[in-house]
N, C-alpha and C positions, 0 to 999 in steps of 0.2 A: 557416732560417723556410719555411715551404712560399708557394708563388707560389699565389698564385687565380690559378686559371685562369680565360681570358672568349675562351669558346668563342666569340665573334662578333665580339669587336676582332680575336685573335688564328689562328682558320681564314678567319671571311668575310670579311671585310671589305680581312685582307692579302692578296686572291687565291688562299692555299693552301688552299683547300677550292674545288672547283669548285661551282655552282650554278648551281639554274636563276632566272633573277631572274623576278619579276612585276609590280612594279611600283619605276619609283624616282623618287628627287629627289634636293635636291642634301643634304636631313638629313633625309632614310630612307631605309631599304631592304623590299621587301617579298619575298618566296622562297619557295622546296618546301620544305616541313621536309626535311632531309636523312634522319630514321628518321620518319618518316608514325605517326599514329598512328589517322587517320580518311585516306579517300579522298580524300577535298580537307584540305590540312596547307599552309599557309600561317604563313611567319613573318615580323614587318613588326620593323624595330630602329632604332633609331634610329645616323645615322652617324657622332654623338661618343660616347663612352664614358659611363652612366647607371649605376647598379648599380641603383637599386632607381628606384619612380614616387614614391617622395618627395625624393628629389636631385632631382626638375624642379623648374628657376626659371626657367625660359621655354616658359610655358605653350600661346605659339604652337604647340611644340619639337609639342606630345599633340596640338592639333588640324592639324596636318599628318598624321600619321600616322595618325587617325582619319580625316582626308578621304582620302586612300591605302587605307582598309580601305572606306571606303564607292565610290568607285572599281573597287575588285578584285568586292564587294559585286554592283554593279549589273553590271559584266563578267560576270559568272558566274551570274549569273541566278538570285542566292542566297535575291533579294526574296522567293521564294514556296517557297522549304525550310525547313526548320531549321536556325539556325549559331549560330557561336556567337561573341566574342573573347574569349580569357583571358586575365591576367598574373600572374604568379606572382611568391608576397615571400617578404623570413622561407626559412627553412629547403625551403618549396615553392618556391626556384630553381634550379635545376639549373648552371643559370649565371650569374654575379654581370655582366651586362648587362641591362639594360632589355629588354622586350619583350615584346610581343605576340602568339598563336598566332590565325588563323578558321582557324575548324575548320568541316567539313560532309560531308553526306553519312556514309559507312557507316566505322561504327570499322573495323577492320582489327586482326591476333589477336588476338580475343577479347575486342578492350576491349568494358567494357561498362559508355558513357558516353555520358549524353544528349545529342543537340545541342543 
């Protein structure tokens, strides 16, 4: 049987991988992406394991995550810039742990995506 790898639980939340924290609450963590594709690329995750958005039962967690995202937007002064908040599901989801990307600025490595 193949073990499903959860990068965020196994590496980030365990402390095995050093990260640059941006914000943290009791139930969520925001940090700079370990392999960014934008000049500003922050990942926001729940600390409890949830595989996808459809697994969420306590929507106060989503509210907390978006409060953290809103605070980061204000601190980073992104209100007057282009930025995106993205989550993936199904086959678009590389790691099976609910997570959100906050991206802004310039695409890196010739990525041609609009913020």
